[in-house]
Biopython code that builds the backbone (N, CA, C, O; Angstrom):
import numpy as np
from Bio.PDB.StructureBuilder import StructureBuilder

atoms = [
    (1, "UNK", "N", (120.048, 98.173, 61.522)),
    (1, "UNK", "CA", (120.710, 99.438, 61.274)),
    (1, "UNK", "C", (122.099, 99.410, 61.887)),
    (1, "UNK", "O", (122.308, 98.883, 62.980)),
    (2, "UNK", "N", (123.026, 99.979, 61.172)),
    (2, "UNK", "CA", (124.393, 100.068, 61.679)),
    (2, "UNK", "C", (124.614, 101.453, 62.284)),
    (2, "UNK", "O", (123.849, 102.379, 62.015)),
    (3, "UNK", "N", (125.663, 101.594, 63.103)),
    (3, "UNK", "CA", (125.957, 102.916, 63.673)),
    (3, "UNK", "C", (126.215, 103.944, 62.573)),
    (3, "UNK", "O", (126.631, 103.591, 61.469)),
    (4, "UNK", "N", (125.971, 105.187, 62.874)),
    (4, "UNK", "CA", (126.246, 106.261, 61.930)),
    (4, "UNK", "C", (127.739, 106.348, 61.672)),
    (4, "UNK", "O", (128.538, 106.166, 62.590)),
    (5, "UNK", "N", (128.124, 106.624, 60.436)),
    (5, "UNK", "CA", (129.532, 106.790, 60.094)),
    (5, "UNK", "C", (129.812, 108.279, 59.955)),
    (5, "UNK", "O", (129.464, 108.897, 58.949)),
    (6, "UNK", "N", (130.439, 108.842, 60.966)),
    (6, "UNK", "CA", (130.693, 110.278, 60.964)),
    (6, "UNK", "C", (132.008, 110.642, 60.285)),
    (6, "UNK", "O", (132.330, 111.823, 60.161)),
    (7, "UNK", "N", (132.765, 109.652, 59.847)),
    (7, "UNK", "CA", (134.047, 109.919, 59.200)),
    (7, "UNK", "C", (133.888, 110.618, 57.858)),
    (7, "UNK", "O", (134.833, 111.241, 57.375)),
    (8, "UNK", "N", (132.718, 110.527, 57.253)),
    (8, "UNK", "CA", (132.490, 111.151, 55.957)),
    (8, "UNK", "C", (132.104, 112.623, 56.066)),
    (8, "UNK", "O", (132.064, 113.330, 55.059)),
    (9, "UNK", "N", (131.819, 113.087, 57.280)),
    (9, "UNK", "CA", (131.477, 114.491, 57.462)),
    (9, "UNK", "C", (132.736, 115.349, 57.397)),
    (9, "UNK", "O", (133.787, 114.941, 57.890)),
    (10, "UNK", "N", (132.640, 116.527, 56.799)),
    (10, "UNK", "CA", (133.793, 117.423, 56.791)),
    (10, "UNK", "C", (134.112, 117.889, 58.213)),
    (10, "UNK", "O", (133.239, 117.912, 59.081)),
    (11, "UNK", "N", (135.358, 118.252, 58.435)),
    (11, "UNK", "CA", (135.761, 118.769, 59.738)),
    (11, "UNK", "C", (134.951, 120.022, 60.058)),
    (11, "UNK", "O", (134.749, 120.871, 59.190)),
    (12, "UNK", "N", (134.493, 120.136, 61.285)),
    (12, "UNK", "CA", (133.692, 121.261, 61.784)),
    (12, "UNK", "C", (132.313, 121.341, 61.120)),
    (12, "UNK", "O", (131.719, 122.417, 61.056)),
    (13, "UNK", "N", (131.813, 120.230, 60.638)),
    (13, "UNK", "CA", (130.474, 120.208, 60.051)),
    (13, "UNK", "C", (129.426, 120.419, 61.139)),
    (13, "UNK", "O", (129.618, 120.011, 62.284)),
    (14, "UNK", "N", (128.353, 121.038, 60.783)),
    (14, "UNK", "CA", (127.240, 121.237, 61.710)),
    (14, "UNK", "C", (126.341, 120.014, 61.635)),
    (14, "UNK", "O", (125.816, 119.689, 60.570)),
    (15, "UNK", "N", (126.163, 119.340, 62.756)),
    (15, "UNK", "CA", (125.330, 118.149, 62.817)),
    (15, "UNK", "C", (124.115, 118.459, 63.678)),
    (15, "UNK", "O", (124.246, 118.758, 64.865)),
    (16, "UNK", "N", (122.941, 118.387, 63.079)),
    (16, "UNK", "CA", (121.698, 118.660, 63.791)),
    (16, "UNK", "C", (120.980, 117.344, 64.045)),
    (16, "UNK", "O", (120.830, 116.528, 63.136)),
    (17, "UNK", "N", (120.535, 117.137, 65.283)),
    (17, "UNK", "CA", (119.826, 115.921, 65.649)),
    (17, "UNK", "C", (118.439, 116.264, 66.161)),
    (17, "UNK", "O", (118.246, 117.260, 66.857)),
    (18, "UNK", "N", (117.497, 115.439, 65.814)),
    (18, "UNK", "CA", (116.172, 115.530, 66.395)),
    (18, "UNK", "C", (116.273, 115.012, 67.835)),
    (18, "UNK", "O", (117.295, 114.437, 68.208)),
    (19, "UNK", "N", (115.256, 115.202, 68.627)),
    (19, "UNK", "CA", (115.313, 114.754, 70.022)),
    (19, "UNK", "C", (115.260, 113.236, 70.160)),
    (19, "UNK", "O", (115.778, 112.695, 71.137)),
    (20, "UNK", "N", (114.648, 112.536, 69.205)),
    (20, "UNK", "CA", (114.521, 111.074, 69.327)),
    (20, "UNK", "C", (115.874, 110.375, 69.484)),
    (20, "UNK", "O", (116.010, 109.558, 70.395)),
    (21, "UNK", "N", (116.883, 110.650, 68.647)),
    (21, "UNK", "CA", (118.177, 109.987, 68.836)),
    (21, "UNK", "C", (118.818, 110.286, 70.193)),
    (21, "UNK", "O", (119.477, 109.425, 70.776)),
    (22, "UNK", "N", (118.625, 111.489, 70.684)),
    (22, "UNK", "CA", (119.172, 111.839, 72.001)),
    (22, "UNK", "C", (118.507, 110.991, 73.076)),
    (22, "UNK", "O", (119.180, 110.460, 73.959)),
    (23, "UNK", "N", (117.198, 110.867, 73.002)),
    (23, "UNK", "CA", (116.463, 110.060, 73.983)),
    (23, "UNK", "C", (116.852, 108.591, 73.866)),
    (23, "UNK", "O", (117.052, 107.925, 74.883)),
    (24, "UNK", "N", (116.963, 108.075, 72.645)),
    (24, "UNK", "CA", (117.397, 106.682, 72.459)),
    (24, "UNK", "C", (118.732, 106.449, 73.138)),
    (24, "UNK", "O", (118.914, 105.442, 73.822)),
    (25, "UNK", "N", (119.661, 107.364, 72.956)),
    (25, "UNK", "CA", (120.984, 107.216, 73.544)),
    (25, "UNK", "C", (120.936, 107.315, 75.069)),
    (25, "UNK", "O", (121.504, 106.473, 75.764)),
    (26, "UNK", "N", (120.270, 108.325, 75.581)),
    (26, "UNK", "CA", (120.219, 108.531, 77.034)),
    (26, "UNK", "C", (119.487, 107.413, 77.767)),
    (26, "UNK", "O", (119.850, 107.067, 78.892)),
    (27, "UNK", "N", (118.462, 106.848, 77.140)),
    (27, "UNK", "CA", (117.699, 105.775, 77.778)),
    (27, "UNK", "C", (118.228, 104.389, 77.428)),
    (27, "UNK", "O", (117.644, 103.379, 77.822)),
    (28, "UNK", "N", (119.334, 104.341, 76.688)),
    (28, "UNK", "CA", (119.952, 103.062, 76.288)),
    (28, "UNK", "C", (118.934, 102.148, 75.614)),
    (28, "UNK", "O", (118.800, 100.977, 75.970)),
    (29, "UNK", "N", (118.227, 102.696, 74.642)),
    (29, "UNK", "CA", (117.218, 101.946, 73.895)),
    (29, "UNK", "C", (117.868, 100.706, 73.282)),
    (29, "UNK", "O", (118.917, 100.797, 72.645)),
    (30, "UNK", "N", (117.244, 99.562, 73.479)),
    (30, "UNK", "CA", (117.822, 98.279, 73.048)),
    (30, "UNK", "C", (118.107, 98.218, 71.552)),
    (30, "UNK", "O", (119.106, 97.625, 71.145)),
    (31, "UNK", "N", (117.265, 98.810, 70.735)),
    (31, "UNK", "CA", (117.432, 98.704, 69.288)),
    (31, "UNK", "C", (118.204, 99.878, 68.673)),
    (31, "UNK", "O", (118.951, 99.680, 67.716)),
    (32, "UNK", "N", (118.039, 101.079, 69.198)),
    (32, "UNK", "CA", (118.562, 102.254, 68.516)),
    (32, "UNK", "C", (119.719, 102.973, 69.208)),
    (32, "UNK", "O", (120.377, 103.795, 68.569)),
    (33, "UNK", "N", (119.992, 102.706, 70.460)),
    (33, "UNK", "CA", (121.030, 103.446, 71.174)),
    (33, "UNK", "C", (122.396, 103.322, 70.513)),
    (33, "UNK", "O", (123.102, 104.321, 70.379)),
    (34, "UNK", "N", (122.777, 102.138, 70.106)),
    (34, "UNK", "CA", (124.097, 101.940, 69.497)),
    (34, "UNK", "C", (124.237, 102.705, 68.191)),
    (34, "UNK", "O", (125.323, 103.188, 67.870)),
    (35, "UNK", "N", (123.159, 102.820, 67.439)),
    (35, "UNK", "CA", (123.206, 103.529, 66.148)),
    (35, "UNK", "C", (123.553, 105.009, 66.351)),
    (35, "UNK", "O", (124.269, 105.596, 65.540)),
    (36, "UNK", "N", (123.057, 105.596, 67.409)),
    (36, "UNK", "CA", (123.256, 107.024, 67.619)),
    (36, "UNK", "C", (124.371, 107.350, 68.612)),
    (36, "UNK", "O", (124.505, 108.504, 69.019)),
    (37, "UNK", "N", (125.159, 106.376, 69.005)),
    (37, "UNK", "CA", (126.262, 106.611, 69.946)),
    (37, "UNK", "C", (127.386, 107.485, 69.371)),
    (37, "UNK", "O", (127.920, 108.314, 70.108)),
    (38, "UNK", "N", (127.775, 107.344, 68.093)),
    (38, "UNK", "CA", (128.926, 108.102, 67.582)),
    (38, "UNK", "C", (128.892, 109.624, 67.815)),
    (38, "UNK", "O", (129.931, 110.192, 68.149)),
    (39, "UNK", "N", (127.766, 110.297, 67.656)),
    (39, "UNK", "CA", (127.807, 111.752, 67.892)),
    (39, "UNK", "C", (128.085, 112.118, 69.350)),
    (39, "UNK", "O", (128.555, 113.219, 69.638)),
    (40, "UNK", "N", (127.797, 111.199, 70.262)),
    (40, "UNK", "CA", (127.985, 111.512, 71.670)),
    (40, "UNK", "C", (129.326, 111.061, 72.174)),
    (40, "UNK", "O", (129.639, 111.253, 73.349)),
]
sb = StructureBuilder()
sb.init_structure("model")
sb.init_model(0)
sb.init_chain("A")
sb.init_seg("    ")
for serial, (resi, resn, name, xyz) in enumerate(atoms, 1):
    if name == "N":
        sb.init_residue(resn, " ", resi, " ")
    sb.init_atom(name, np.array(xyz, "f"), 0.0, 1.0, " ", f" {name:<3s}", serial, name[0])
structure = sb.get_structure()
């Protein structure tokens, strides 16, 4: 999986995340943390 591309979202778009991506990012998950880094 590649990182999310947020450049395609309109300016001021509402982005809703489930808790899993937040946990992956905060815990530096080896496989998924990089994918969800862009929103943070």
